[in-house]
C-alpha positions in Angstrom: 32.8 75.2 28.8 31.0 77.9 27.7 33.5 80.2 24.7 35.2 83.2 26.5 37.1 86.4 25.5 39.6 87.0 27.6 41.3 90.9 27.7 44.9 92.0 28.1 46.0 96.3 27.2 46.2 95.8 23.5 44.5 92.0 22.8 41.4 90.4 23.2 41.8 86.8 23.2 38.0 84.8 21.8 37.0 82.0 20.4 37.7 81.6 17.1 34.3 82.4 14.6 33.8 80.7 10.9 34.6 84.7 9.6 38.2 83.8 10.9 39.0 81.4 8.0 40.1 84.1 5.6 42.9 85.7 8.1 43.6 82.0 9.1 44.4 81.0 5.9 46.3 84.1 5.2 48.8 83.9 8.3 49.0 79.5 7.7 50.4 80.2 4.4 53.7 80.9 6.1 56.4 78.3 5.8 57.7 79.1 9.3 54.0 78.5 10.8 54.0 75.4 8.8 57.3 74.2 9.7 57.0 74.8 13.0 53.3 73.8 14.0 51.4 70.9 13.6 49.2 73.1 11.0 48.3 71.2 7.8 50.9 71.9 4.7 50.2 73.0 2.4 47.5 74.5 4.0 44.4 75.2 2.5 40.9 77.2 2.9 39.4 73.9 4.2 41.9 73.8 6.3 40.8 77.0 8.0 37.8 76.3 7.6 37.1 73.0 9.5 39.5 74.6 11.9 37.0 77.8 12.3 33.6 76.0 12.4 34.2 72.4 13.9 37.7 72.0 15.6 37.7 75.0 17.5 34.1 74.8 18.6 34.2 71.1 19.6 37.8 71.6 21.7 35.6 74.3 24.0 32.4 71.7 23.9 34.3 68.9 25.0 36.2 70.7 27.2 39.6 69.6 25.4 40.5 72.3 24.3 40.9 75.6 24.4 41.7 78.0 20.7 42.0 81.8 21.1 42.5 83.7 17.9 45.0 86.6 19.2 43.2 89.9 17.8 44.5 93.5 18.6 42.0 95.7 19.9 42.9 98.7 17.8 42.6 96.9 14.7 41.0 93.9 15.1 43.5 92.2 13.3 44.4 88.7 14.3 47.9 88.7 15.5 47.9 84.9 15.8 46.6 81.4 17.7 46.8 80.3 21.1 45.3 77.0 22.4 45.2 75.6 25.7 45.3 71.6 25.8 44.2 69.4 28.7 46.9 67.1 29.4 46.8 63.5 31.4 47.2 64.2 35.3 44.6 66.5 37.1 45.4 70.4 36.4 47.7 69.8 33.8 47.4 71.9 30.3 49.4 72.7 27.8 49.8 75.6 25.4 50.9 75.9 21.9 51.0 79.3 20.1 51.7 81.2 17.0 52.5 84.2 15.5 51.4 85.8 12.0 54.2 87.3 10.6 53.2 90.9 10.4 53.0 91.2 14.1 56.2 89.4 15.1 58.1 91.1 17.6 55.4 93.1 19.4 55.1 91.2 22.5 51.9 90.4 21.3 52.3 86.1 22.1 54.1 86.5 25.5 50.9 89.1 26.3 48.5 86.7 25.2 50.4 83.1 26.7 50.4 85.1 30.1 46.9 86.0 30.0 45.9 82.7 28.8 48.0 81.5 31.8 46.5 83.4 34.3 43.0 82.0 33.2 44.2 78.3 33.0 45.4 79.0 36.6 42.5 80.5 38.0 39.4 80.0 35.8 40.2 75.8 35.2 42.4 74.9 38.6 45.6 74.2 36.5 48.1 73.5 38.9 51.3 73.3 35.7 51.2 74.3 32.3 53.5 73.3 30.2 55.5 74.2 26.8 56.7 72.1 24.0 58.5 73.0 20.9 60.3 71.4 18.1 63.8 71.6 18.9 65.5 75.0 17.6 62.1 76.3 17.8 63.4 79.0 18.9 60.9 82.5 18.5 59.0 80.2 20.6 61.1 78.8 23.4 62.3 82.9 23.2 58.2 83.5 23.8 58.2 80.7 26.6 61.3 82.1 28.5 59.5 85.7 28.5 56.3 84.6 30.0 58.5 82.9 32.6 58.6 79.2 31.9 61.5 77.2 33.5 62.6 75.1 31.0 62.8 71.3 32.1 65.1 69.8 29.3 64.4 68.0 26.5 62.0 65.1 24.8 63.7 62.7 22.6 60.8 61.7 20.3 58.4 64.6 21.7 56.1 65.7 19.5 55.1 64.0 15.7 54.3 66.6 13.0 53.8 66.0 9.3 54.0 62.5 10.2 57.6 62.5 11.5 58.4 62.1 15.3 60.8 64.7 16.2 62.7 65.8 19.6 61.2 68.9 21.7 62.1 71.4 24.3 60.2 71.1 27.4 59.0 74.3 30.0 56.4 74.8 32.7 54.9 77.5 34.3 53.3 77.1 37.5 50.8 79.0 39.4 53.3 80.2 41.7 55.2 81.1 39.0 52.9 84.2 38.7 51.7 85.1 42.5 49.0 83.1 42.2 48.1 79.9 44.4 47.7 76.8 42.9 45.1 74.2 43.8 47.1 71.6 45.3 50.0 71.9 47.5 53.6 71.9 46.1 56.9 70.5 47.3 59.4 71.0 45.4 63.0 68.5 45.0 64.8 70.8 46.4 62.2 71.7 49.9 62.7 67.9 50.8 63.9 67.4 54.3 63.6 71.5 55.2 59.7 71.4 55.6 
């Protein structure tokens, strides 16, 4: 897929470019980003350059992951990062994100997640957007809840972070949660026998 830019009232969600390496490096010095996400720790300048120059563009080229720089329209500042990754199974994607420390508490990440979710459901034909976070990552869970994700439970050993398997919280957002049609028909378990 060709990289695209999404817009909201306050944000641009655009592909990362090599010029983002400085801002990426600075933001990812935050111990909370290193603790709760799978970015390398310690996070060096070479890590930022590799992500901005190679990994992010490669995901767009092979349609495996679509990484967006979340940029404040008014200032041009990097507020965070958001990725939409293909999962196994048709129409299933996963969202991941982090927010730069100085931009937390402003609603930017929820706004970006909702924008990217609509794009996933309309442009990519997604029928399910999953969210996973390591158990205990309360800020990530708060964003997911504000964006309308339904919490589906706990997953033992659900992710690997820094070489250690960790338990996760799991949630999902469906097109119908945003008032959008799905690609495939959906029959919830509580509707079986009623249809």
